ZANUMI-869172 format. One record per residue: residue number from 1; x, y, z of N, C-alpha, C, CB in turn. Coordinates in Angstrom, 2 decimals. Glycine has a CB too. Layout:
<sites>
  nr     n_X     n_Y     n_Z    ca_X    ca_Y    ca_Z     c_X     c_Y     c_Z    cb_X    cb_Y    cb_Z
 NUM       X       Y       Z       X       Y       Z       X       Y       Z       X       Y       Z
...
</sites>
This chain:
<sites>
  nr     n_X     n_Y     n_Z    ca_X    ca_Y    ca_Z     c_X     c_Y     c_Z    cb_X    cb_Y    cb_Z
   1 -160.48  -32.34  -15.44 -161.91  -32.40  -15.24 -162.54  -33.22  -16.36 -162.52  -30.98  -15.18
   2 -163.43  -34.11  -16.01 -164.08  -34.97  -16.99 -165.12  -34.19  -17.79 -164.73  -36.18  -16.30
   3 -165.30  -34.58  -19.04 -166.30  -33.94  -19.88 -167.68  -34.45  -19.50 -166.02  -34.20  -21.37
   4 -168.67  -33.59  -19.63 -170.05  -33.96  -19.31 -170.57  -34.96  -20.34 -170.96  -32.72  -19.26
   5 -171.47  -35.81  -19.89 -172.06  -36.79  -20.80 -173.43  -36.29  -21.24 -172.17  -38.18  -20.13
   6 -173.85  -36.76  -22.38 -175.13  -36.41  -22.94 -175.81  -37.68  -23.44 -174.98  -35.36  -24.08
   7 -177.09  -37.62  -23.74 -177.85  -38.82  -24.12 -177.91  -39.01  -25.63 -179.26  -38.74  -23.57
   8 -177.82  -40.27  -26.02 -177.99  -40.70  -27.39 -179.06  -41.80  -27.38 -176.64  -41.21  -28.03
   9 -179.86  -41.88  -28.45 -180.98  -42.82  -28.51 -180.91  -43.64  -29.79 -182.32  -42.09  -28.41
  10 -181.28  -44.92  -29.67 -181.49  -45.78  -30.83 -182.98  -46.10  -30.85 -180.60  -47.11  -30.78
  11 -183.71  -45.58  -31.83 -185.15  -45.80  -31.88 -185.53  -47.25  -32.19 -185.76  -44.90  -32.92
  12 -184.84  -47.94  -33.13 -185.22  -49.33  -33.39 -185.04  -50.24  -32.16 -184.40  -49.87  -34.53
  13 -184.01  -50.02  -31.37 -183.75  -50.84  -30.18 -184.50  -50.34  -28.95 -182.26  -50.87  -29.88
  14 -185.01  -49.12  -29.03 -185.63  -48.46  -27.86 -184.65  -48.43  -26.70 -186.94  -49.18  -27.44
  15 -183.47  -47.89  -26.96 -182.41  -47.84  -25.96 -181.81  -46.44  -25.91 -181.31  -48.89  -26.26
  16 -181.36  -46.06  -24.71 -180.72  -44.77  -24.50 -179.36  -44.99  -23.88 -181.60  -43.86  -23.60
  17 -178.38  -44.20  -24.30 -177.01  -44.32  -23.80 -176.49  -42.95  -23.43 -176.10  -44.98  -24.85
  18 -175.83  -42.85  -22.27 -175.13  -41.63  -21.87 -173.68  -41.77  -22.30 -175.25  -41.38  -20.31
  19 -173.22  -40.83  -23.13 -171.85  -40.88  -23.63 -171.30  -39.46  -23.72 -171.79  -41.58  -25.00
  20 -169.98  -39.32  -23.71 -169.41  -37.99  -23.90 -169.79  -37.46  -25.28 -167.87  -38.02  -23.74
  21 -170.05  -36.17  -25.37 -170.43  -35.58  -26.65 -169.19  -35.25  -27.46 -171.30  -34.32  -26.45
  22 -168.98  -35.92  -28.60 -167.75  -35.72  -29.36 -167.89  -34.82  -30.59 -167.23  -37.04  -29.80
  23 -168.77  -33.88  -30.61 -168.91  -33.03  -31.79 -169.69  -33.72  -32.89 -167.55  -32.62  -32.30
  24 -169.12  -33.76  -34.10 -169.83  -34.28  -35.27 -169.60  -35.76  -35.53 -169.42  -33.50  -36.47
  25 -168.98  -36.46  -34.63 -168.68  -37.88  -34.84 -169.96  -38.71  -34.75 -167.64  -38.37  -33.81
  26 -170.18  -39.60  -35.74 -171.34  -40.50  -35.71 -171.08  -41.62  -34.71 -171.63  -41.08  -37.12
  27 -172.13  -42.00  -34.01 -172.02  -43.07  -33.02 -172.93  -44.22  -33.43 -172.40  -42.56  -31.59
  28 -172.43  -45.44  -33.54 -173.29  -46.58  -33.85 -173.90  -47.15  -32.58 -172.49  -47.67  -34.59
  29 -175.08  -47.72  -32.71 -175.73  -48.38  -31.58 -174.95  -49.65  -31.24 -177.23  -48.72  -31.92
  30 -174.68  -49.90  -29.96 -173.96  -51.12  -29.58 -174.74  -52.40  -29.87 -173.61  -51.06  -28.12
  31 -176.06  -52.30  -29.99 -176.88  -53.49  -30.24 -177.04  -53.80  -31.72 -178.24  -53.32  -29.62
  32 -177.44  -52.77  -32.52 -177.81  -53.03  -33.91 -176.94  -52.30  -34.93 -179.24  -52.65  -34.13
  33 -176.02  -51.46  -34.48 -175.09  -50.69  -35.33 -175.77  -49.58  -36.13 -174.39  -51.62  -36.28
  34 -177.05  -49.30  -35.87 -177.72  -48.16  -36.49 -177.15  -46.88  -35.87 -179.28  -48.23  -36.31
  35 -177.19  -45.75  -36.59 -176.65  -44.52  -36.01 -177.51  -44.04  -34.83 -176.56  -43.43  -37.07
  36 -176.84  -43.63  -33.77 -177.54  -43.09  -32.61 -177.92  -41.64  -32.87 -176.66  -43.20  -31.34
  37 -179.02  -41.20  -32.26 -179.50  -39.83  -32.38 -179.13  -39.08  -31.11 -181.04  -39.78  -32.64
  38 -178.45  -37.95  -31.26 -178.11  -37.13  -30.10 -179.36  -36.39  -29.65 -176.95  -36.12  -30.43
  39 -179.81  -36.64  -28.40 -181.06  -36.05  -27.92 -180.86  -34.96  -26.88 -181.94  -37.12  -27.35
  40 -179.70  -34.88  -26.27 -179.44  -33.81  -25.31 -179.26  -34.32  -23.90 -180.55  -32.82  -25.34
  41 -178.75  -33.45  -23.05 -178.41  -33.86  -21.69 -179.60  -33.86  -20.73 -177.35  -32.95  -21.15
  42 -180.73  -33.26  -21.11 -181.90  -33.21  -20.23 -182.92  -34.30  -20.58 -182.55  -31.84  -20.30
  43 -182.49  -35.35  -21.25 -183.39  -36.41  -21.71 -183.56  -37.49  -20.66 -182.86  -37.03  -23.01
  44 -184.81  -37.92  -20.49 -185.12  -39.06  -19.62 -185.83  -40.10  -20.48 -186.01  -38.63  -18.38
  45 -185.22  -41.25  -20.64 -185.77  -42.28  -21.53 -186.97  -42.97  -20.93 -184.70  -43.31  -21.86
  46 -187.98  -43.28  -21.77 -189.11  -44.08  -21.28 -188.68  -45.54  -21.13 -190.32  -43.97  -22.24
  47 -189.48  -46.32  -20.45 -189.19  -47.74  -20.32 -189.26  -48.40  -21.70 -190.18  -48.43  -19.34
  48 -188.46  -49.42  -21.89 -188.39  -50.09  -23.19 -189.74  -50.70  -23.59 -187.32  -51.19  -23.16
  49 -190.53  -51.15  -22.62 -191.83  -51.76  -22.90 -192.91  -50.74  -23.28 -192.30  -52.54  -21.70
  50 -192.70  -49.47  -22.99 -193.70  -48.43  -23.22 -193.67  -48.00  -24.69 -193.46  -47.22  -22.29
  51 -194.36  -48.75  -25.54 -194.31  -48.49  -26.98 -194.94  -47.15  -27.34 -195.02  -49.60  -27.74
  52 -195.99  -46.73  -26.65 -196.62  -45.44  -26.95 -195.66  -44.29  -26.67 -197.90  -45.26  -26.12
  53 -194.92  -44.36  -25.58 -193.96  -43.30  -25.26 -192.83  -43.27  -26.29 -193.38  -43.51  -23.84
  54 -192.38  -44.43  -26.76 -191.33  -44.45  -27.78 -191.85  -43.95  -29.12 -190.77  -45.87  -27.94
  55 -193.14  -44.20  -29.42 -193.73  -43.65  -30.64 -193.78  -42.13  -30.56 -195.14  -44.22  -30.87
  56 -194.19  -41.62  -29.39 -194.22  -40.17  -29.17 -192.82  -39.59  -29.32 -194.79  -39.85  -27.77
  57 -191.84  -40.23  -28.72 -190.45  -39.78  -28.81 -189.97  -39.80  -30.26 -189.54  -40.66  -27.95
  58 -190.35  -40.80  -31.01 -189.96  -40.90  -32.42 -190.49  -39.71  -33.22 -190.46  -42.22  -33.02
  59 -191.75  -39.34  -32.98 -192.33  -38.18  -33.68 -191.56  -36.92  -33.32 -193.82  -38.02  -33.32
  60 -191.25  -36.74  -32.04 -190.51  -35.55  -31.60 -189.13  -35.48  -32.25 -190.37  -35.56  -30.07
  61 -188.40  -36.59  -32.22 -187.05  -36.59  -32.78 -187.06  -36.40  -34.29 -186.34  -37.89  -32.42
  62 -188.01  -37.01  -34.98 -188.09  -36.86  -36.43 -188.50  -35.44  -36.83 -189.07  -37.86  -37.01
  63 -189.17  -34.71  -35.91 -189.53  -33.32  -36.18 -188.38  -32.36  -35.84 -190.78  -32.94  -35.38
  64 -187.32  -32.88  -35.23 -186.18  -32.05  -34.90 -186.17  -31.53  -33.47 -186.12  -30.91  -35.82
  65 -187.08  -32.01  -32.63 -187.15  -31.57  -31.24 -186.12  -32.35  -30.44 -188.58  -31.76  -30.65
  66 -185.33  -31.65  -29.63 -184.32  -32.28  -28.79 -184.53  -31.88  -27.33 -182.89  -31.91  -29.27
  67 -183.74  -32.44  -26.43 -183.91  -32.26  -25.00 -182.67  -31.62  -24.37 -184.20  -33.60  -24.33
  68 -182.31  -30.44  -24.86 -181.17  -29.71  -24.33 -181.62  -28.82  -23.18 -180.48  -28.87  -25.43
  69 -180.74  -28.61  -22.22 -181.05  -27.70  -21.13 -181.11  -26.28  -21.67 -180.01  -27.82  -19.99
  70 -182.00  -25.45  -21.08 -182.06  -24.06  -21.52 -180.95  -23.24  -20.87 -183.43  -23.45  -21.19
  71 -180.97  -21.96  -21.08 -179.86  -21.11  -20.65 -179.65  -21.10  -19.13 -180.09  -19.69  -21.12
  72 -180.69  -21.32  -18.35 -180.51  -21.33  -16.90 -180.20  -22.73  -16.37 -181.76  -20.78  -16.21
  73 -180.17  -23.72  -17.25 -179.81  -25.08  -16.85 -180.90  -25.85  -16.16 -178.63  -25.03  -15.97
  74 -182.16  -25.40  -16.33 -183.23  -26.06  -15.58 -184.05  -27.06  -16.40 -184.14  -25.02  -15.02
  75 -183.70  -27.34  -17.62 -184.41  -28.37  -18.37 -184.80  -27.91  -19.76 -185.62  -28.80  -17.63
  76 -185.37  -28.82  -20.55 -185.67  -28.50  -21.94 -186.99  -27.78  -22.15 -185.67  -29.75  -22.73
  77 -187.81  -27.62  -21.12 -189.12  -27.03  -21.31 -190.16  -28.10  -21.59 -189.09  -26.02  -22.45
  78 -191.32  -27.69  -22.06 -192.42  -28.63  -22.28 -192.14  -29.55  -23.47 -193.73  -27.88  -22.50
  79 -192.45  -30.82  -23.31 -192.44  -31.80  -24.39 -193.67  -32.68  -24.21 -191.10  -32.66  -24.39
  80 -194.42  -32.98  -25.28 -195.59  -33.85  -25.13 -195.18  -35.25  -24.69 -196.38  -33.93  -26.44
  81 -196.02  -35.86  -23.86 -195.71  -37.20  -23.35 -196.61  -38.29  -23.92 -195.81  -37.21  -21.85
  82 -197.73  -37.90  -24.53 -198.66  -38.90  -25.05 -198.90  -38.66  -26.54 -199.99  -38.86  -24.26
  83 -199.38  -39.69  -27.20 -199.70  -39.56  -28.62 -200.86  -38.60  -28.83 -200.05  -40.93  -29.22
  84 -201.77  -38.52  -27.87 -202.90  -37.59  -27.97 -202.39  -36.15  -28.01 -203.87  -37.77  -26.80
  85 -201.45  -35.81  -27.13 -200.88  -34.46  -27.12 -200.16  -34.18  -28.44 -199.91  -34.30  -25.94
  86 -199.47  -35.17  -28.97 -198.78  -35.00  -30.25 -199.79  -34.75  -31.36 -197.91  -36.25  -30.58
  87 -200.86  -35.55  -31.40 -201.89  -35.37  -32.45 -202.53  -33.99  -32.38 -202.97  -36.45  -32.32
  88 -202.83  -33.53  -31.16 -203.44  -32.20  -31.00 -202.52  -31.11  -31.54 -203.76  -31.93  -29.53
  89 -201.25  -31.21  -31.23 -200.30  -30.19  -31.67 -200.02  -30.26  -33.17 -199.00  -30.32  -30.90
  90 -200.02  -31.47  -33.72 -199.84  -31.62  -35.17 -201.04  -31.05  -35.92 -199.62  -33.11  -35.54
  91 -202.26  -31.30  -35.41 -203.46  -30.74  -36.03 -203.44  -29.22  -35.97 -204.74  -31.29  -35.34
  92 -203.01  -28.67  -34.83 -202.89  -27.22  -34.68 -201.89  -26.67  -35.69 -202.46  -26.86  -33.24
  93 -200.76  -27.34  -35.87 -199.75  -26.89  -36.81 -200.28  -26.90  -38.24 -198.50  -27.77  -36.72
  94 -201.04  -27.93  -38.59 -201.61  -27.99  -39.95 -202.61  -26.86  -40.17 -202.29  -29.36  -40.19
  95 -203.45  -26.58  -39.14 -204.46  -25.53  -39.25 -203.84  -24.15  -39.38 -205.38  -25.56  -38.05
  96 -202.81  -23.88  -38.60 -202.25  -22.53  -38.53 -201.04  -22.31  -39.42 -201.88  -22.22  -37.12
  97 -200.42  -23.37  -39.89 -199.22  -23.23  -40.71 -197.95  -23.08  -39.88 -199.36  -22.06  -41.62
  98 -198.06  -23.24  -38.57 -196.89  -23.17  -37.70 -196.01  -24.40  -37.94 -197.31  -23.08  -36.19
  99 -194.69  -24.27  -37.90 -193.82  -25.44  -38.08 -194.10  -26.51  -37.01 -192.34  -25.02  -38.03
 100 -194.00  -27.78  -37.40 -194.31  -28.88  -36.49 -193.44  -28.83  -35.23 -194.11  -30.21  -37.19
 101 -192.15  -28.57  -35.38 -191.25  -28.56  -34.23 -191.68  -27.50  -33.21 -189.81  -28.30  -34.67
 102 -192.10  -26.35  -33.68 -192.53  -25.29  -32.76 -193.87  -25.64  -32.11 -192.64  -23.96  -33.50
 103 -194.79  -26.23  -32.87 -196.10  -26.60  -32.32 -195.95  -27.72  -31.29 -197.06  -27.05  -33.44
 104 -195.01  -28.63  -31.49 -194.84  -29.75  -30.57 -194.32  -29.30  -29.20 -193.90  -30.77  -31.16
 105 -193.55  -28.23  -29.14 -193.03  -27.79  -27.84 -193.89  -26.70  -27.20 -191.60  -27.28  -28.00
 106 -195.02  -26.38  -27.82 -195.94  -25.39  -27.28 -196.65  -25.99  -26.06 -196.98  -24.93  -28.36
 107 -196.56  -25.32  -24.91 -197.14  -25.85  -23.68 -198.66  -25.91  -23.73 -196.70  -25.01  -22.48
 108 -199.28  -24.84  -24.18 -200.73  -24.80  -24.29 -201.11  -24.37  -25.69 -201.36  -23.85  -23.23
 109 -202.20  -24.94  -26.18 -202.69  -24.54  -27.49 -203.73  -23.44  -27.31 -203.30  -25.75  -28.25
 110 -203.70  -22.42  -28.18 -204.70  -21.33  -28.06 -206.08  -21.80  -28.45 -204.31  -20.13  -28.94
</sites>
């Protein structure tokens, strides 16, 4: 039986690659040789031309948010799609002291 593939991303190239997950092995980008970021199997990459979506994705990944399927296998849950949603959640995190990663995956703000 073949091993499942998972997504890896290169932020400078704005490229996504599906590859087998090899544990702790570092993967270089085929285009620029920068290290790829493991984002999870439930990841859907934005179009390369969509700079705002890649900026949003960059904030999420740098905060430690990934796109792994949950226990029932139905997806990663809520993730912000626009810079406005990211800014709102970051402001909420600063006001309340909640960690950025947790505030970014919060579906609704109180």
